[in-house]
Chimera marker file (.cmm) of the C-alpha trace (Angstrom):
<marker_set name="trace">
<marker id="1" x="-26.655" y="-23.923" z="-15.837" r="1" g="1" b="0" radius="0.5"/>
<marker id="2" x="-23.649" y="-23.918" z="-13.535" r="1" g="1" b="0" radius="0.5"/>
<marker id="3" x="-23.098" y="-26.207" z="-10.606" r="1" g="1" b="0" radius="0.5"/>
<marker id="4" x="-23.402" y="-25.048" z="-6.999" r="1" g="1" b="0" radius="0.5"/>
<marker id="5" x="-19.657" y="-25.239" z="-6.364" r="1" g="1" b="0" radius="0.5"/>
<marker id="6" x="-18.895" y="-22.858" z="-9.256" r="1" g="1" b="0" radius="0.5"/>
<marker id="7" x="-21.764" y="-20.566" z="-8.267" r="1" g="1" b="0" radius="0.5"/>
<marker id="8" x="-20.526" y="-20.356" z="-4.667" r="1" g="1" b="0" radius="0.5"/>
<marker id="9" x="-16.946" y="-19.762" z="-5.780" r="1" g="1" b="0" radius="0.5"/>
<marker id="10" x="-18.023" y="-16.995" z="-8.140" r="1" g="1" b="0" radius="0.5"/>
<marker id="11" x="-20.095" y="-15.292" z="-5.453" r="1" g="1" b="0" radius="0.5"/>
<marker id="12" x="-17.211" y="-15.519" z="-2.977" r="1" g="1" b="0" radius="0.5"/>
<marker id="13" x="-14.676" y="-14.167" z="-5.475" r="1" g="1" b="0" radius="0.5"/>
<marker id="14" x="-17.017" y="-11.316" z="-6.410" r="1" g="1" b="0" radius="0.5"/>
<marker id="15" x="-17.149" y="-10.216" z="-2.782" r="1" g="1" b="0" radius="0.5"/>
<marker id="16" x="-13.364" y="-10.518" z="-2.465" r="1" g="1" b="0" radius="0.5"/>
<marker id="17" x="-12.751" y="-8.495" z="-5.641" r="1" g="1" b="0" radius="0.5"/>
<marker id="18" x="-15.079" y="-5.734" z="-4.486" r="1" g="1" b="0" radius="0.5"/>
<marker id="19" x="-13.188" y="-5.427" z="-1.194" r="1" g="1" b="0" radius="0.5"/>
<marker id="20" x="-9.753" y="-5.674" z="-2.804" r="1" g="1" b="0" radius="0.5"/>
<marker id="21" x="-10.673" y="-3.063" z="-5.427" r="1" g="1" b="0" radius="0.5"/>
<marker id="22" x="-12.013" y="-0.658" z="-2.815" r="1" g="1" b="0" radius="0.5"/>
<marker id="23" x="-8.993" y="-1.121" z="-0.524" r="1" g="1" b="0" radius="0.5"/>
<marker id="24" x="-6.556" y="-0.566" z="-3.403" r="1" g="1" b="0" radius="0.5"/>
<marker id="25" x="-8.350" y="2.620" z="-4.436" r="1" g="1" b="0" radius="0.5"/>
<marker id="26" x="-8.157" y="4.023" z="-0.900" r="1" g="1" b="0" radius="0.5"/>
<marker id="27" x="-4.483" y="3.121" z="-0.533" r="1" g="1" b="0" radius="0.5"/>
<marker id="28" x="-3.661" y="4.505" z="-3.984" r="1" g="1" b="0" radius="0.5"/>
<marker id="29" x="-5.359" y="7.794" z="-3.139" r="1" g="1" b="0" radius="0.5"/>
<marker id="30" x="-3.567" y="8.038" z="0.207" r="1" g="1" b="0" radius="0.5"/>
<marker id="31" x="-0.153" y="7.221" z="-1.232" r="1" g="1" b="0" radius="0.5"/>
<marker id="32" x="-0.382" y="9.415" z="-4.316" r="1" g="1" b="0" radius="0.5"/>
<marker id="33" x="-2.404" y="12.310" z="-2.838" r="1" g="1" b="0" radius="0.5"/>
<marker id="34" x="0.774" y="14.344" z="-3.130" r="1" g="1" b="0" radius="0.5"/>
<marker id="35" x="3.460" y="13.968" z="-5.783" r="1" g="1" b="0" radius="0.5"/>
<marker id="36" x="5.430" y="10.789" z="-5.273" r="1" g="1" b="0" radius="0.5"/>
<marker id="37" x="9.009" y="11.583" z="-6.175" r="1" g="1" b="0" radius="0.5"/>
<marker id="38" x="12.516" y="10.383" z="-5.418" r="1" g="1" b="0" radius="0.5"/>
<marker id="39" x="12.609" y="12.380" z="-2.175" r="1" g="1" b="0" radius="0.5"/>
<marker id="40" x="9.542" y="10.546" z="-0.865" r="1" g="1" b="0" radius="0.5"/>
<marker id="41" x="11.072" y="7.198" z="-1.831" r="1" g="1" b="0" radius="0.5"/>
<marker id="42" x="14.204" y="8.077" z="0.141" r="1" g="1" b="0" radius="0.5"/>
<marker id="43" x="12.017" y="9.242" z="3.038" r="1" g="1" b="0" radius="0.5"/>
<marker id="44" x="10.684" y="5.685" z="3.442" r="1" g="1" b="0" radius="0.5"/>
<marker id="45" x="13.807" y="4.753" z="5.399" r="1" g="1" b="0" radius="0.5"/>
<marker id="46" x="12.799" y="7.030" z="8.251" r="1" g="1" b="0" radius="0.5"/>
<marker id="47" x="9.036" y="7.479" z="7.738" r="1" g="1" b="0" radius="0.5"/>
<marker id="48" x="7.412" y="4.266" z="8.953" r="1" g="1" b="0" radius="0.5"/>
<marker id="49" x="3.895" y="5.403" z="7.974" r="1" g="1" b="0" radius="0.5"/>
<marker id="50" x="5.000" y="6.112" z="4.420" r="1" g="1" b="0" radius="0.5"/>
<marker id="51" x="6.819" y="2.776" z="4.202" r="1" g="1" b="0" radius="0.5"/>
<marker id="52" x="3.680" y="0.994" z="5.441" r="1" g="1" b="0" radius="0.5"/>
<marker id="53" x="1.524" y="2.791" z="2.856" r="1" g="1" b="0" radius="0.5"/>
<marker id="54" x="3.918" y="1.706" z="0.103" r="1" g="1" b="0" radius="0.5"/>
<marker id="55" x="3.844" y="-1.863" z="1.415" r="1" g="1" b="0" radius="0.5"/>
<marker id="56" x="0.027" y="-1.763" z="1.539" r="1" g="1" b="0" radius="0.5"/>
<marker id="57" x="-0.125" y="-0.417" z="-2.022" r="1" g="1" b="0" radius="0.5"/>
<marker id="58" x="2.193" y="-3.115" z="-3.364" r="1" g="1" b="0" radius="0.5"/>
<marker id="59" x="0.326" y="-5.867" z="-1.528" r="1" g="1" b="0" radius="0.5"/>
<marker id="60" x="-3.131" y="-4.673" z="-2.538" r="1" g="1" b="0" radius="0.5"/>
<marker id="61" x="-2.085" y="-4.096" z="-6.137" r="1" g="1" b="0" radius="0.5"/>
<marker id="62" x="-0.654" y="-7.616" z="-6.308" r="1" g="1" b="0" radius="0.5"/>
<marker id="63" x="-3.635" y="-9.253" z="-4.612" r="1" g="1" b="0" radius="0.5"/>
<marker id="64" x="-6.216" y="-7.599" z="-6.865" r="1" g="1" b="0" radius="0.5"/>
<marker id="65" x="-4.260" y="-8.438" z="-10.002" r="1" g="1" b="0" radius="0.5"/>
<marker id="66" x="-3.870" y="-12.025" z="-8.836" r="1" g="1" b="0" radius="0.5"/>
<marker id="67" x="-7.494" y="-12.448" z="-7.793" r="1" g="1" b="0" radius="0.5"/>
<marker id="68" x="-8.789" y="-11.022" z="-11.055" r="1" g="1" b="0" radius="0.5"/>
<marker id="69" x="-6.458" y="-12.842" z="-13.418" r="1" g="1" b="0" radius="0.5"/>
<marker id="70" x="-5.799" y="-16.140" z="-11.678" r="1" g="1" b="0" radius="0.5"/>
<marker id="71" x="-9.021" y="-16.728" z="-9.761" r="1" g="1" b="0" radius="0.5"/>
<marker id="72" x="-12.066" y="-14.729" z="-10.892" r="1" g="1" b="0" radius="0.5"/>
<marker id="73" x="-11.419" y="-14.848" z="-14.633" r="1" g="1" b="0" radius="0.5"/>
<marker id="74" x="-11.118" y="-18.660" z="-14.887" r="1" g="1" b="0" radius="0.5"/>
<marker id="75" x="-14.153" y="-19.110" z="-12.625" r="1" g="1" b="0" radius="0.5"/>
<marker id="76" x="-16.141" y="-16.617" z="-14.672" r="1" g="1" b="0" radius="0.5"/>
<marker id="77" x="-15.202" y="-18.476" z="-17.854" r="1" g="1" b="0" radius="0.5"/>
<marker id="78" x="-16.491" y="-21.723" z="-16.366" r="1" g="1" b="0" radius="0.5"/>
<marker id="79" x="-19.731" y="-20.019" z="-15.318" r="1" g="1" b="0" radius="0.5"/>
<marker id="80" x="-20.158" y="-18.653" z="-18.851" r="1" g="1" b="0" radius="0.5"/>
<marker id="81" x="-19.490" y="-22.020" z="-20.462" r="1" g="1" b="0" radius="0.5"/>
<marker id="82" x="-16.127" y="-20.845" z="-21.791" r="1" g="1" b="0" radius="0.5"/>
<marker id="83" x="-12.932" y="-22.825" z="-21.656" r="1" g="1" b="0" radius="0.5"/>
<marker id="84" x="-10.343" y="-21.745" z="-19.119" r="1" g="1" b="0" radius="0.5"/>
<marker id="85" x="-6.764" y="-22.355" z="-20.180" r="1" g="1" b="0" radius="0.5"/>
<marker id="86" x="-3.276" y="-20.946" z="-19.806" r="1" g="1" b="0" radius="0.5"/>
<marker id="87" x="-3.053" y="-17.428" z="-18.392" r="1" g="1" b="0" radius="0.5"/>
<marker id="88" x="-2.184" y="-15.780" z="-21.716" r="1" g="1" b="0" radius="0.5"/>
<marker id="89" x="-4.996" y="-17.654" z="-23.484" r="1" g="1" b="0" radius="0.5"/>
<marker id="90" x="-7.406" y="-16.481" z="-20.796" r="1" g="1" b="0" radius="0.5"/>
<marker id="91" x="-6.230" y="-12.905" z="-21.305" r="1" g="1" b="0" radius="0.5"/>
<marker id="92" x="-6.759" y="-13.139" z="-25.053" r="1" g="1" b="0" radius="0.5"/>
<marker id="93" x="-10.290" y="-14.443" z="-24.484" r="1" g="1" b="0" radius="0.5"/>
<marker id="94" x="-10.946" y="-11.790" z="-21.812" r="1" g="1" b="0" radius="0.5"/>
<marker id="95" x="-9.908" y="-9.114" z="-24.312" r="1" g="1" b="0" radius="0.5"/>
<marker id="96" x="-12.324" y="-10.480" z="-26.904" r="1" g="1" b="0" radius="0.5"/>
<marker id="97" x="-15.111" y="-10.501" z="-24.308" r="1" g="1" b="0" radius="0.5"/>
<marker id="98" x="-14.112" y="-6.920" z="-23.360" r="1" g="1" b="0" radius="0.5"/>
<marker id="99" x="-13.363" y="-7.732" z="-19.728" r="1" g="1" b="0" radius="0.5"/>
<marker id="100" x="-9.903" y="-6.207" z="-20.273" r="1" g="1" b="0" radius="0.5"/>
<marker id="101" x="-8.711" y="-3.590" z="-22.743" r="1" g="1" b="0" radius="0.5"/>
<marker id="102" x="-5.527" y="-5.329" z="-23.795" r="1" g="1" b="0" radius="0.5"/>
<marker id="103" x="-3.947" y="-8.717" z="-23.116" r="1" g="1" b="0" radius="0.5"/>
<marker id="104" x="-0.512" y="-7.165" z="-23.683" r="1" g="1" b="0" radius="0.5"/>
<marker id="105" x="-1.158" y="-4.443" z="-21.136" r="1" g="1" b="0" radius="0.5"/>
<marker id="106" x="-2.362" y="-7.069" z="-18.652" r="1" g="1" b="0" radius="0.5"/>
<marker id="107" x="0.866" y="-8.999" z="-19.136" r="1" g="1" b="0" radius="0.5"/>
<marker id="108" x="2.653" y="-5.750" z="-18.279" r="1" g="1" b="0" radius="0.5"/>
<marker id="109" x="0.556" y="-5.443" z="-15.119" r="1" g="1" b="0" radius="0.5"/>
<marker id="110" x="1.355" y="-9.035" z="-14.173" r="1" g="1" b="0" radius="0.5"/>
<marker id="111" x="5.082" y="-8.523" z="-14.782" r="1" g="1" b="0" radius="0.5"/>
<marker id="112" x="5.044" y="-5.340" z="-12.702" r="1" g="1" b="0" radius="0.5"/>
<marker id="113" x="3.185" y="-7.168" z="-9.927" r="1" g="1" b="0" radius="0.5"/>
<marker id="114" x="5.809" y="-9.906" z="-9.990" r="1" g="1" b="0" radius="0.5"/>
<marker id="115" x="8.586" y="-7.321" z="-9.851" r="1" g="1" b="0" radius="0.5"/>
<marker id="116" x="7.042" y="-5.401" z="-6.960" r="1" g="1" b="0" radius="0.5"/>
<marker id="117" x="5.955" y="-8.455" z="-4.947" r="1" g="1" b="0" radius="0.5"/>
<marker id="118" x="8.892" y="-10.797" z="-5.429" r="1" g="1" b="0" radius="0.5"/>
<marker id="119" x="11.826" y="-8.402" z="-5.543" r="1" g="1" b="0" radius="0.5"/>
<marker id="120" x="12.833" y="-5.970" z="-2.898" r="1" g="1" b="0" radius="0.5"/>
<marker id="121" x="13.780" y="-2.968" z="-4.979" r="1" g="1" b="0" radius="0.5"/>
<marker id="122" x="16.805" y="-1.293" z="-3.427" r="1" g="1" b="0" radius="0.5"/>
<marker id="123" x="17.446" y="1.315" z="-6.120" r="1" g="1" b="0" radius="0.5"/>
<marker id="124" x="15.190" y="4.305" z="-5.300" r="1" g="1" b="0" radius="0.5"/>
<marker id="125" x="14.850" y="5.258" z="-8.981" r="1" g="1" b="0" radius="0.5"/>
<marker id="126" x="13.686" y="1.757" z="-9.936" r="1" g="1" b="0" radius="0.5"/>
<marker id="127" x="11.317" y="1.633" z="-6.954" r="1" g="1" b="0" radius="0.5"/>
<marker id="128" x="9.877" y="5.018" z="-7.884" r="1" g="1" b="0" radius="0.5"/>
<marker id="129" x="9.382" y="3.883" z="-11.472" r="1" g="1" b="0" radius="0.5"/>
<marker id="130" x="7.648" y="0.668" z="-10.375" r="1" g="1" b="0" radius="0.5"/>
<marker id="131" x="5.354" y="2.492" z="-7.955" r="1" g="1" b="0" radius="0.5"/>
<marker id="132" x="4.440" y="5.112" z="-10.554" r="1" g="1" b="0" radius="0.5"/>
<marker id="133" x="3.701" y="2.377" z="-13.101" r="1" g="1" b="0" radius="0.5"/>
<marker id="134" x="1.540" y="0.599" z="-10.525" r="1" g="1" b="0" radius="0.5"/>
<marker id="135" x="-0.314" y="3.827" z="-9.789" r="1" g="1" b="0" radius="0.5"/>
<marker id="136" x="-0.896" y="4.337" z="-13.508" r="1" g="1" b="0" radius="0.5"/>
<marker id="137" x="-2.339" y="0.804" z="-13.792" r="1" g="1" b="0" radius="0.5"/>
<marker id="138" x="-4.819" y="1.212" z="-10.920" r="1" g="1" b="0" radius="0.5"/>
<marker id="139" x="-7.600" y="2.556" z="-13.196" r="1" g="1" b="0" radius="0.5"/>
<marker id="140" x="-7.081" y="-0.468" z="-15.456" r="1" g="1" b="0" radius="0.5"/>
<marker id="141" x="-7.441" y="-2.873" z="-12.529" r="1" g="1" b="0" radius="0.5"/>
<marker id="142" x="-10.505" y="-0.994" z="-11.313" r="1" g="1" b="0" radius="0.5"/>
<marker id="143" x="-12.122" y="-1.100" z="-14.757" r="1" g="1" b="0" radius="0.5"/>
<marker id="144" x="-11.332" y="-4.792" z="-15.191" r="1" g="1" b="0" radius="0.5"/>
<marker id="145" x="-12.872" y="-5.563" z="-11.799" r="1" g="1" b="0" radius="0.5"/>
<marker id="146" x="-15.944" y="-3.527" z="-12.680" r="1" g="1" b="0" radius="0.5"/>
<marker id="147" x="-16.277" y="-5.206" z="-16.090" r="1" g="1" b="0" radius="0.5"/>
<marker id="148" x="-16.181" y="-8.688" z="-14.588" r="1" g="1" b="0" radius="0.5"/>
<marker id="149" x="-18.476" y="-7.809" z="-11.695" r="1" g="1" b="0" radius="0.5"/>
<marker id="150" x="-20.951" y="-6.207" z="-14.110" r="1" g="1" b="0" radius="0.5"/>
<marker id="151" x="-20.915" y="-9.335" z="-16.264" r="1" g="1" b="0" radius="0.5"/>
<marker id="152" x="-21.655" y="-11.426" z="-13.198" r="1" g="1" b="0" radius="0.5"/>
<marker id="153" x="-24.502" y="-9.111" z="-12.172" r="1" g="1" b="0" radius="0.5"/>
<marker id="154" x="-25.992" y="-9.105" z="-15.694" r="1" g="1" b="0" radius="0.5"/>
<marker id="155" x="-26.015" y="-12.872" z="-15.770" r="1" g="1" b="0" radius="0.5"/>
<marker id="156" x="-27.019" y="-13.292" z="-12.150" r="1" g="1" b="0" radius="0.5"/>
<marker id="157" x="-30.162" y="-15.254" z="-13.061" r="1" g="1" b="0" radius="0.5"/>
<marker id="158" x="-27.991" y="-18.049" z="-14.369" r="1" g="1" b="0" radius="0.5"/>
<marker id="159" x="-25.374" y="-17.696" z="-11.643" r="1" g="1" b="0" radius="0.5"/>
<marker id="160" x="-27.348" y="-16.972" z="-8.445" r="1" g="1" b="0" radius="0.5"/>
<link id1="1" id2="2" r="1" g="1" b="0" radius="0.2"/>
<link id1="2" id2="3" r="1" g="1" b="0" radius="0.2"/>
<link id1="3" id2="4" r="1" g="1" b="0" radius="0.2"/>
<link id1="4" id2="5" r="1" g="1" b="0" radius="0.2"/>
<link id1="5" id2="6" r="1" g="1" b="0" radius="0.2"/>
<link id1="6" id2="7" r="1" g="1" b="0" radius="0.2"/>
<link id1="7" id2="8" r="1" g="1" b="0" radius="0.2"/>
<link id1="8" id2="9" r="1" g="1" b="0" radius="0.2"/>
<link id1="9" id2="10" r="1" g="1" b="0" radius="0.2"/>
<link id1="10" id2="11" r="1" g="1" b="0" radius="0.2"/>
<link id1="11" id2="12" r="1" g="1" b="0" radius="0.2"/>
<link id1="12" id2="13" r="1" g="1" b="0" radius="0.2"/>
<link id1="13" id2="14" r="1" g="1" b="0" radius="0.2"/>
<link id1="14" id2="15" r="1" g="1" b="0" radius="0.2"/>
<link id1="15" id2="16" r="1" g="1" b="0" radius="0.2"/>
<link id1="16" id2="17" r="1" g="1" b="0" radius="0.2"/>
<link id1="17" id2="18" r="1" g="1" b="0" radius="0.2"/>
<link id1="18" id2="19" r="1" g="1" b="0" radius="0.2"/>
<link id1="19" id2="20" r="1" g="1" b="0" radius="0.2"/>
<link id1="20" id2="21" r="1" g="1" b="0" radius="0.2"/>
<link id1="21" id2="22" r="1" g="1" b="0" radius="0.2"/>
<link id1="22" id2="23" r="1" g="1" b="0" radius="0.2"/>
<link id1="23" id2="24" r="1" g="1" b="0" radius="0.2"/>
<link id1="24" id2="25" r="1" g="1" b="0" radius="0.2"/>
<link id1="25" id2="26" r="1" g="1" b="0" radius="0.2"/>
<link id1="26" id2="27" r="1" g="1" b="0" radius="0.2"/>
<link id1="27" id2="28" r="1" g="1" b="0" radius="0.2"/>
<link id1="28" id2="29" r="1" g="1" b="0" radius="0.2"/>
<link id1="29" id2="30" r="1" g="1" b="0" radius="0.2"/>
<link id1="30" id2="31" r="1" g="1" b="0" radius="0.2"/>
<link id1="31" id2="32" r="1" g="1" b="0" radius="0.2"/>
<link id1="32" id2="33" r="1" g="1" b="0" radius="0.2"/>
<link id1="33" id2="34" r="1" g="1" b="0" radius="0.2"/>
<link id1="34" id2="35" r="1" g="1" b="0" radius="0.2"/>
<link id1="35" id2="36" r="1" g="1" b="0" radius="0.2"/>
<link id1="36" id2="37" r="1" g="1" b="0" radius="0.2"/>
<link id1="37" id2="38" r="1" g="1" b="0" radius="0.2"/>
<link id1="38" id2="39" r="1" g="1" b="0" radius="0.2"/>
<link id1="39" id2="40" r="1" g="1" b="0" radius="0.2"/>
<link id1="40" id2="41" r="1" g="1" b="0" radius="0.2"/>
<link id1="41" id2="42" r="1" g="1" b="0" radius="0.2"/>
<link id1="42" id2="43" r="1" g="1" b="0" radius="0.2"/>
<link id1="43" id2="44" r="1" g="1" b="0" radius="0.2"/>
<link id1="44" id2="45" r="1" g="1" b="0" radius="0.2"/>
<link id1="45" id2="46" r="1" g="1" b="0" radius="0.2"/>
<link id1="46" id2="47" r="1" g="1" b="0" radius="0.2"/>
<link id1="47" id2="48" r="1" g="1" b="0" radius="0.2"/>
<link id1="48" id2="49" r="1" g="1" b="0" radius="0.2"/>
<link id1="49" id2="50" r="1" g="1" b="0" radius="0.2"/>
<link id1="50" id2="51" r="1" g="1" b="0" radius="0.2"/>
<link id1="51" id2="52" r="1" g="1" b="0" radius="0.2"/>
<link id1="52" id2="53" r="1" g="1" b="0" radius="0.2"/>
<link id1="53" id2="54" r="1" g="1" b="0" radius="0.2"/>
<link id1="54" id2="55" r="1" g="1" b="0" radius="0.2"/>
<link id1="55" id2="56" r="1" g="1" b="0" radius="0.2"/>
<link id1="56" id2="57" r="1" g="1" b="0" radius="0.2"/>
<link id1="57" id2="58" r="1" g="1" b="0" radius="0.2"/>
<link id1="58" id2="59" r="1" g="1" b="0" radius="0.2"/>
<link id1="59" id2="60" r="1" g="1" b="0" radius="0.2"/>
<link id1="60" id2="61" r="1" g="1" b="0" radius="0.2"/>
<link id1="61" id2="62" r="1" g="1" b="0" radius="0.2"/>
<link id1="62" id2="63" r="1" g="1" b="0" radius="0.2"/>
<link id1="63" id2="64" r="1" g="1" b="0" radius="0.2"/>
<link id1="64" id2="65" r="1" g="1" b="0" radius="0.2"/>
<link id1="65" id2="66" r="1" g="1" b="0" radius="0.2"/>
<link id1="66" id2="67" r="1" g="1" b="0" radius="0.2"/>
<link id1="67" id2="68" r="1" g="1" b="0" radius="0.2"/>
<link id1="68" id2="69" r="1" g="1" b="0" radius="0.2"/>
<link id1="69" id2="70" r="1" g="1" b="0" radius="0.2"/>
<link id1="70" id2="71" r="1" g="1" b="0" radius="0.2"/>
<link id1="71" id2="72" r="1" g="1" b="0" radius="0.2"/>
<link id1="72" id2="73" r="1" g="1" b="0" radius="0.2"/>
<link id1="73" id2="74" r="1" g="1" b="0" radius="0.2"/>
<link id1="74" id2="75" r="1" g="1" b="0" radius="0.2"/>
<link id1="75" id2="76" r="1" g="1" b="0" radius="0.2"/>
<link id1="76" id2="77" r="1" g="1" b="0" radius="0.2"/>
<link id1="77" id2="78" r="1" g="1" b="0" radius="0.2"/>
<link id1="78" id2="79" r="1" g="1" b="0" radius="0.2"/>
<link id1="79" id2="80" r="1" g="1" b="0" radius="0.2"/>
<link id1="80" id2="81" r="1" g="1" b="0" radius="0.2"/>
<link id1="81" id2="82" r="1" g="1" b="0" radius="0.2"/>
<link id1="82" id2="83" r="1" g="1" b="0" radius="0.2"/>
<link id1="83" id2="84" r="1" g="1" b="0" radius="0.2"/>
<link id1="84" id2="85" r="1" g="1" b="0" radius="0.2"/>
<link id1="85" id2="86" r="1" g="1" b="0" radius="0.2"/>
<link id1="86" id2="87" r="1" g="1" b="0" radius="0.2"/>
<link id1="87" id2="88" r="1" g="1" b="0" radius="0.2"/>
<link id1="88" id2="89" r="1" g="1" b="0" radius="0.2"/>
<link id1="89" id2="90" r="1" g="1" b="0" radius="0.2"/>
<link id1="90" id2="91" r="1" g="1" b="0" radius="0.2"/>
<link id1="91" id2="92" r="1" g="1" b="0" radius="0.2"/>
<link id1="92" id2="93" r="1" g="1" b="0" radius="0.2"/>
<link id1="93" id2="94" r="1" g="1" b="0" radius="0.2"/>
<link id1="94" id2="95" r="1" g="1" b="0" radius="0.2"/>
<link id1="95" id2="96" r="1" g="1" b="0" radius="0.2"/>
<link id1="96" id2="97" r="1" g="1" b="0" radius="0.2"/>
<link id1="97" id2="98" r="1" g="1" b="0" radius="0.2"/>
<link id1="98" id2="99" r="1" g="1" b="0" radius="0.2"/>
<link id1="99" id2="100" r="1" g="1" b="0" radius="0.2"/>
<link id1="100" id2="101" r="1" g="1" b="0" radius="0.2"/>
<link id1="101" id2="102" r="1" g="1" b="0" radius="0.2"/>
<link id1="102" id2="103" r="1" g="1" b="0" radius="0.2"/>
<link id1="103" id2="104" r="1" g="1" b="0" radius="0.2"/>
<link id1="104" id2="105" r="1" g="1" b="0" radius="0.2"/>
<link id1="105" id2="106" r="1" g="1" b="0" radius="0.2"/>
<link id1="106" id2="107" r="1" g="1" b="0" radius="0.2"/>
<link id1="107" id2="108" r="1" g="1" b="0" radius="0.2"/>
<link id1="108" id2="109" r="1" g="1" b="0" radius="0.2"/>
<link id1="109" id2="110" r="1" g="1" b="0" radius="0.2"/>
<link id1="110" id2="111" r="1" g="1" b="0" radius="0.2"/>
<link id1="111" id2="112" r="1" g="1" b="0" radius="0.2"/>
<link id1="112" id2="113" r="1" g="1" b="0" radius="0.2"/>
<link id1="113" id2="114" r="1" g="1" b="0" radius="0.2"/>
<link id1="114" id2="115" r="1" g="1" b="0" radius="0.2"/>
<link id1="115" id2="116" r="1" g="1" b="0" radius="0.2"/>
<link id1="116" id2="117" r="1" g="1" b="0" radius="0.2"/>
<link id1="117" id2="118" r="1" g="1" b="0" radius="0.2"/>
<link id1="118" id2="119" r="1" g="1" b="0" radius="0.2"/>
<link id1="119" id2="120" r="1" g="1" b="0" radius="0.2"/>
<link id1="120" id2="121" r="1" g="1" b="0" radius="0.2"/>
<link id1="121" id2="122" r="1" g="1" b="0" radius="0.2"/>
<link id1="122" id2="123" r="1" g="1" b="0" radius="0.2"/>
<link id1="123" id2="124" r="1" g="1" b="0" radius="0.2"/>
<link id1="124" id2="125" r="1" g="1" b="0" radius="0.2"/>
<link id1="125" id2="126" r="1" g="1" b="0" radius="0.2"/>
<link id1="126" id2="127" r="1" g="1" b="0" radius="0.2"/>
<link id1="127" id2="128" r="1" g="1" b="0" radius="0.2"/>
<link id1="128" id2="129" r="1" g="1" b="0" radius="0.2"/>
<link id1="129" id2="130" r="1" g="1" b="0" radius="0.2"/>
<link id1="130" id2="131" r="1" g="1" b="0" radius="0.2"/>
<link id1="131" id2="132" r="1" g="1" b="0" radius="0.2"/>
<link id1="132" id2="133" r="1" g="1" b="0" radius="0.2"/>
<link id1="133" id2="134" r="1" g="1" b="0" radius="0.2"/>
<link id1="134" id2="135" r="1" g="1" b="0" radius="0.2"/>
<link id1="135" id2="136" r="1" g="1" b="0" radius="0.2"/>
<link id1="136" id2="137" r="1" g="1" b="0" radius="0.2"/>
<link id1="137" id2="138" r="1" g="1" b="0" radius="0.2"/>
<link id1="138" id2="139" r="1" g="1" b="0" radius="0.2"/>
<link id1="139" id2="140" r="1" g="1" b="0" radius="0.2"/>
<link id1="140" id2="141" r="1" g="1" b="0" radius="0.2"/>
<link id1="141" id2="142" r="1" g="1" b="0" radius="0.2"/>
<link id1="142" id2="143" r="1" g="1" b="0" radius="0.2"/>
<link id1="143" id2="144" r="1" g="1" b="0" radius="0.2"/>
<link id1="144" id2="145" r="1" g="1" b="0" radius="0.2"/>
<link id1="145" id2="146" r="1" g="1" b="0" radius="0.2"/>
<link id1="146" id2="147" r="1" g="1" b="0" radius="0.2"/>
<link id1="147" id2="148" r="1" g="1" b="0" radius="0.2"/>
<link id1="148" id2="149" r="1" g="1" b="0" radius="0.2"/>
<link id1="149" id2="150" r="1" g="1" b="0" radius="0.2"/>
<link id1="150" id2="151" r="1" g="1" b="0" radius="0.2"/>
<link id1="151" id2="152" r="1" g="1" b="0" radius="0.2"/>
<link id1="152" id2="153" r="1" g="1" b="0" radius="0.2"/>
<link id1="153" id2="154" r="1" g="1" b="0" radius="0.2"/>
<link id1="154" id2="155" r="1" g="1" b="0" radius="0.2"/>
<link id1="155" id2="156" r="1" g="1" b="0" radius="0.2"/>
<link id1="156" id2="157" r="1" g="1" b="0" radius="0.2"/>
<link id1="157" id2="158" r="1" g="1" b="0" radius="0.2"/>
<link id1="158" id2="159" r="1" g="1" b="0" radius="0.2"/>
<link id1="159" id2="160" r="1" g="1" b="0" radius="0.2"/>
</marker_set>
């Protein structure tokens, strides 16, 4: 049995993850509905709407990755009676529990998030590469969110 504080936190984070996942999916679809190439990256200097969509994508990608890995996962472990530890240890455990496909891939997602969020990428080729990598990771983030949310729903009798 989990305490009320953990239960409330888990319920709150579940709602946040659902919204963040849905917002990222919409932004991803809008940004990548047409091929995203070097010309579109260069267009960002004069196309404010495009620049805002890129900014929204980067922010939403980073927030969902952060919420899943740094907030929901440790709280879910506590609710399941698991030990929460260092980020990499949590990823290894999450892989064993099949919340994520690969701890190594998740480290790649985290590193990409750090690159996109904390560095303003001035080289259009590097920015394009980072955005394409982020786009390619969106299904992974979506699946991870769904896996964790499904686990919470399946165990809702012990959590709600």
